[in-house]
N, C-alpha and C positions, 0 to 999 in steps of 0.2 A: 453426580452430575444432575444440573436441574433440567428439566421438561424442556424449556426451551433450547438449551444447548444439544439435547437428543434430536430434536426436530428442526434442524436449521433448513430452511427452504433453498438454501444455496449448496450446492456440491463445494467440495475443496478447489475444484479446477475454477468452479466458477468465481469463488473468493479470490484467488490467485489472479485471474484474469482481470475482475474488476479492479482490484487493487493495483496492479501493474499497468492499467490503463489510466488510471488516477495519478499514480508516479511519473508516468511518461508525460502528461499533460504539464505537471508540475514541473519537472526537469526541462521540459522546452521553454517553459517562463523563466527558470533561472538561467538557463544557458543565453537567453535574448537578454537578461538583465544581470549580467555579471556584478556590477556594482551596488546592487540592492540586496543586503545582508538578510533582510527579511524573507526574500525568495530563495536565498540560498539555504537558509535554515529550514525553510517548508521543504525544499528538496530531500534534504538530509532525514528529516522527521518522516516523510513518504517513503525513501528507501529502506528506512528502520521498520516502518511498518510492513513493507513488502518482504522484507527478510523475515518478520515474524510470521506473517500469513503463509511464506513458503515452509518454514520450520514447522510449525503448526499442521500442515498438511502432511508432512512426512512422518507424523508419530502415529 
């Protein structure tokens, strides 16, 4: 592991919280604009990132 990966200034819970808040903001925008495919895609990608962060925290 690199030194930067070993000394993260955020805990796993902090990363999950930040990613969840980011996803939720994007999700609200996607819900309000159901016909905008770019916003739907952005929500999908944010949800995938949230899954990854949660999975990584469990390791």
